[in-house]
Short mmCIF file of the C-alpha atoms (twelve columns), coordinates in Angstrom:
data_MODEL
# 
_entry.id   MODEL 
# 
loop_
_atom_site.group_PDB 
_atom_site.id 
_atom_site.type_symbol 
_atom_site.label_atom_id 
_atom_site.label_alt_id 
_atom_site.label_comp_id 
_atom_site.label_asym_id 
_atom_site.label_seq_id 
_atom_site.Cartn_x 
_atom_site.Cartn_y 
_atom_site.Cartn_z 
_atom_site.pdbx_PDB_model_num 
ATOM 1   C CA . MET A 1   -22.513 197.250 -301.444 1 
ATOM 2   C CA . ASN A 2   -19.198 199.562 -301.101 1 
ATOM 3   C CA . ALA A 3   -15.464 199.464 -300.511 1 
ATOM 4   C CA . LEU A 4   -17.153 198.995 -296.666 1 
ATOM 5   C CA . ALA A 5   -18.349 195.697 -296.772 1 
ATOM 6   C CA . GLU A 6   -15.968 194.325 -297.440 1 
ATOM 7   C CA . LEU A 7   -13.269 195.454 -293.941 1 
ATOM 8   C CA . ILE A 8   -16.484 195.247 -291.467 1 
ATOM 9   C CA . THR A 9   -18.469 192.673 -290.258 1 
ATOM 10  C CA . PRO A 10  -21.800 192.449 -288.369 1 
ATOM 11  C CA . ASN A 11  -19.431 190.881 -284.644 1 
ATOM 12  C CA . ASN A 12  -17.331 194.405 -285.378 1 
ATOM 13  C CA . ILE A 13  -20.518 195.489 -284.745 1 
ATOM 14  C CA . ALA A 14  -21.103 196.962 -280.423 1 
ATOM 15  C CA . LEU A 15  -24.160 198.716 -279.115 1 
ATOM 16  C CA . ASP A 16  -24.330 200.242 -275.182 1 
ATOM 17  C CA . ILE A 17  -21.049 200.421 -274.930 1 
ATOM 18  C CA . ASP A 18  -20.191 201.220 -271.124 1 
ATOM 19  C CA . ALA A 19  -16.959 202.108 -271.279 1 
ATOM 20  C CA . SER A 20  -16.010 205.939 -269.354 1 
ATOM 21  C CA . THR A 21  -12.707 207.172 -270.567 1 
ATOM 22  C CA . GLN A 22  -10.951 206.355 -273.758 1 
ATOM 23  C CA . LYS A 23  -8.753  203.613 -272.448 1 
ATOM 24  C CA . GLU A 24  -11.514 201.665 -270.900 1 
ATOM 25  C CA . LEU A 25  -13.137 202.124 -275.112 1 
ATOM 26  C CA . PHE A 26  -9.408  201.416 -276.314 1 
ATOM 27  C CA . ALA A 27  -9.507  198.799 -274.441 1 
ATOM 28  C CA . PHE A 28  -12.450 196.714 -275.301 1 
ATOM 29  C CA . ILE A 29  -12.248 197.293 -278.690 1 
ATOM 30  C CA . GLY A 30  -8.546  195.940 -278.414 1 
ATOM 31  C CA . ASP A 31  -10.896 192.612 -276.699 1 
ATOM 32  C CA . LEU A 32  -13.257 193.072 -279.467 1 
ATOM 33  C CA . PHE A 33  -10.677 193.202 -282.432 1 
ATOM 34  C CA . GLU A 34  -8.825  190.154 -280.598 1 
ATOM 35  C CA . LYS A 35  -11.870 187.781 -280.804 1 
ATOM 36  C CA . ASN A 36  -13.289 188.262 -283.798 1 
ATOM 37  C CA . ILE A 37  -10.261 188.870 -286.450 1 
ATOM 38  C CA . GLY A 38  -7.008  187.240 -284.888 1 
ATOM 39  C CA . ILE A 39  -5.334  191.104 -283.840 1 
ATOM 40  C CA . SER A 40  -3.349  191.457 -280.266 1 
ATOM 41  C CA . ALA A 41  -5.904  193.138 -277.862 1 
ATOM 42  C CA . LYS A 42  -2.496  195.398 -276.658 1 
ATOM 43  C CA . VAL A 43  -1.815  196.611 -280.635 1 
ATOM 44  C CA . VAL A 44  -4.955  197.259 -281.256 1 
ATOM 45  C CA . GLN A 45  -5.156  199.796 -277.455 1 
ATOM 46  C CA . THR A 46  -1.502  200.601 -278.009 1 
ATOM 47  C CA . CYS A 47  -1.402  202.278 -282.239 1 
ATOM 48  C CA . LEU A 48  -5.331  203.167 -281.435 1 
ATOM 49  C CA . GLU A 49  -3.986  205.068 -278.008 1 
ATOM 50  C CA . ALA A 50  -0.090  206.184 -279.709 1 
ATOM 51  C CA . ARG A 51  -2.844  207.516 -282.655 1 
ATOM 52  C CA . GLU A 52  -5.325  209.589 -280.362 1 
ATOM 53  C CA . SER A 53  -1.977  211.082 -278.553 1 
ATOM 54  C CA . LEU A 54  -1.350  213.268 -282.421 1 
ATOM 55  C CA . GLY A 55  -4.495  214.666 -282.054 1 
ATOM 56  C CA . SER A 56  -8.299  213.939 -282.209 1 
ATOM 57  C CA . THR A 57  -9.697  211.655 -283.539 1 
ATOM 58  C CA . GLY A 58  -13.084 213.664 -283.250 1 
ATOM 59  C CA . LEU A 59  -15.417 214.976 -286.273 1 
ATOM 60  C CA . GLY A 60  -18.000 216.721 -283.500 1 
ATOM 61  C CA . GLN A 61  -21.510 216.638 -283.228 1 
ATOM 62  C CA . GLY A 62  -20.841 213.187 -280.905 1 
ATOM 63  C CA . ILE A 63  -18.465 211.045 -283.515 1 
ATOM 64  C CA . ALA A 64  -14.931 210.243 -283.677 1 
ATOM 65  C CA . ILE A 65  -13.198 207.868 -286.185 1 
ATOM 66  C CA . PRO A 66  -10.353 206.882 -283.953 1 
ATOM 67  C CA . HIS A 67  -7.748  204.541 -286.780 1 
ATOM 68  C CA . GLY A 68  -4.602  204.135 -286.843 1 
ATOM 69  C CA . ARG A 69  -1.514  201.218 -288.637 1 
ATOM 70  C CA . VAL A 70  -0.375  198.268 -287.384 1 
ATOM 71  C CA . LYS A 71  2.150   196.222 -288.427 1 
ATOM 72  C CA . ASP A 72  2.210   193.108 -290.306 1 
ATOM 73  C CA . LEU A 73  -1.979  193.377 -290.869 1 
ATOM 74  C CA . PRO A 74  -2.431  192.092 -294.838 1 
ATOM 75  C CA . GLU A 75  -5.549  194.399 -294.656 1 
ATOM 76  C CA . ALA A 76  -7.924  196.911 -293.345 1 
ATOM 77  C CA . HIS A 77  -10.254 196.004 -290.552 1 
ATOM 78  C CA . LEU A 78  -13.330 198.606 -289.637 1 
ATOM 79  C CA . GLY A 79  -15.383 198.101 -286.716 1 
ATOM 80  C CA . PHE A 80  -17.970 200.787 -285.084 1 
ATOM 81  C CA . VAL A 81  -19.392 201.373 -281.443 1 
ATOM 82  C CA . ARG A 82  -22.246 203.245 -279.700 1 
ATOM 83  C CA . LEU A 83  -21.660 203.353 -276.428 1 
ATOM 84  C CA . THR A 84  -23.378 204.333 -273.797 1 
ATOM 85  C CA . ASN A 85  -22.745 207.464 -272.389 1 
ATOM 86  C CA . GLY A 86  -20.323 210.089 -274.727 1 
ATOM 87  C CA . ILE A 87  -16.563 210.365 -273.388 1 
ATOM 88  C CA . ASP A 88  -14.501 212.414 -274.299 1 
ATOM 89  C CA . PHE A 89  -11.774 212.883 -278.011 1 
ATOM 90  C CA . ASN A 90  -11.415 216.711 -277.740 1 
ATOM 91  C CA . ALA A 91  -14.020 216.910 -280.737 1 
ATOM 92  C CA . PRO A 92  -13.803 220.316 -282.782 1 
ATOM 93  C CA . ASP A 93  -17.536 221.874 -281.300 1 
ATOM 94  C CA . GLY A 94  -16.518 220.112 -277.595 1 
ATOM 95  C CA . LYS A 95  -19.039 217.443 -278.009 1 
ATOM 96  C CA . LEU A 96  -19.040 214.576 -276.053 1 
ATOM 97  C CA . VAL A 97  -18.621 210.932 -279.064 1 
ATOM 98  C CA . LYS A 98  -21.054 208.604 -278.422 1 
ATOM 99  C CA . THR A 99  -20.351 206.901 -281.743 1 
ATOM 100 C CA . LEU A 100 -16.767 205.631 -283.509 1 
ATOM 101 C CA . VAL A 101 -16.249 203.141 -286.426 1 
ATOM 102 C CA . ILE A 102 -12.869 201.915 -285.784 1 
ATOM 103 C CA . MET A 103 -9.933  201.277 -288.494 1 
ATOM 104 C CA . LEU A 104 -6.967  199.285 -288.548 1 
ATOM 105 C CA . VAL A 105 -5.230  199.769 -291.926 1 
ATOM 106 C CA . PRO A 106 -1.914  197.961 -292.821 1 
ATOM 107 C CA . GLU A 107 1.068   200.175 -291.594 1 
ATOM 108 C CA . GLN A 108 1.912   200.724 -295.440 1 
ATOM 109 C CA . ALA A 109 -1.428  201.252 -296.210 1 
ATOM 110 C CA . THR A 110 -1.720  205.217 -297.042 1 
ATOM 111 C CA . GLN A 111 -3.731  205.475 -299.945 1 
ATOM 112 C CA . ILE A 112 -5.737  203.374 -299.273 1 
ATOM 113 C CA . HIS A 113 -6.288  203.609 -295.804 1 
ATOM 114 C CA . LEU A 114 -6.643  207.796 -297.184 1 
ATOM 115 C CA . GLU A 115 -9.891  206.393 -299.283 1 
ATOM 116 C CA . ILE A 116 -11.534 204.314 -296.738 1 
ATOM 117 C CA . LEU A 117 -11.340 207.191 -294.208 1 
ATOM 118 C CA . SER A 118 -13.142 208.934 -297.072 1 
ATOM 119 C CA . GLN A 119 -15.937 207.222 -297.572 1 
ATOM 120 C CA . VAL A 120 -16.286 206.424 -293.590 1 
ATOM 121 C CA . ALA A 121 -16.589 210.938 -294.063 1 
ATOM 122 C CA . GLN A 122 -19.572 210.784 -296.058 1 
ATOM 123 C CA . ILE A 123 -21.669 207.848 -294.413 1 
ATOM 124 C CA . LEU A 124 -21.212 209.449 -291.368 1 
ATOM 125 C CA . SER A 125 -21.969 213.149 -292.860 1 
ATOM 126 C CA . ASP A 126 -25.789 211.617 -294.596 1 
ATOM 127 C CA . THR A 127 -27.555 213.337 -291.867 1 
ATOM 128 C CA . SER A 128 -30.497 209.874 -292.642 1 
ATOM 129 C CA . THR A 129 -27.941 208.072 -292.203 1 
ATOM 130 C CA . LYS A 130 -26.130 209.364 -289.677 1 
ATOM 131 C CA . LYS A 131 -29.595 209.491 -287.370 1 
ATOM 132 C CA . LEU A 132 -30.135 205.829 -287.803 1 
ATOM 133 C CA . LEU A 133 -26.903 204.745 -286.966 1 
ATOM 134 C CA . LEU A 134 -27.468 207.219 -283.362 1 
ATOM 135 C CA . THR A 135 -30.353 205.450 -283.239 1 
ATOM 136 C CA . GLU A 136 -31.063 201.687 -284.330 1 
ATOM 137 C CA . THR A 137 -30.628 199.413 -282.268 1 
ATOM 138 C CA . ASP A 138 -30.295 195.869 -284.116 1 
ATOM 139 C CA . PRO A 139 -25.868 195.425 -285.393 1 
ATOM 140 C CA . ASP A 140 -27.230 193.646 -288.446 1 
ATOM 141 C CA . ASN A 141 -29.075 196.354 -289.373 1 
ATOM 142 C CA . ILE A 142 -26.033 199.120 -288.666 1 
ATOM 143 C CA . TYR A 143 -24.177 196.873 -290.910 1 
ATOM 144 C CA . GLN A 144 -26.720 197.123 -293.456 1 
ATOM 145 C CA . LEU A 145 -26.435 200.372 -293.659 1 
ATOM 146 C CA . LEU A 146 -22.807 200.823 -293.622 1 
ATOM 147 C CA . THR A 147 -22.278 198.629 -295.953 1 
ATOM 148 C CA . ALA A 148 -25.355 199.767 -298.942 1 
ATOM 149 C CA . TRP A 149 -25.035 203.267 -298.306 1 
ATOM 150 C CA . ASN A 150 -23.546 205.183 -301.794 1 
ATOM 151 C CA . LYS A 151 -22.782 208.459 -302.538 1 
# 
């Protein structure tokens, strides 16, 4: 297991989600985190939209890592969402995004935030892991992939 194992749960993994805009996607993510973690859906949606307005979190190759800082959040939380159809994230390669790792961190988190982002980016840059994340149909298997990955 890796550090992500403490930050993500199978309940925060959603596959084949039908959202056609960032706004719809962030509303869905807000509802998901509210239901599973107790963070206000509106707070989640607002912080993701605010971060995205600063610049795209799209990495390219159909992947994005939307993230944000949440006031009074005691610990970081991750989610994984795969969309049925891609949506525009203004990614550097111009490709639509279908696979997202969502990260919410406490407002004061800095170094931890960067370390989590780095680990997520490493996982997503591993070709075989990325292929499985794009095709796996069982959320529990996605969870196992994300939490068992080692560099």
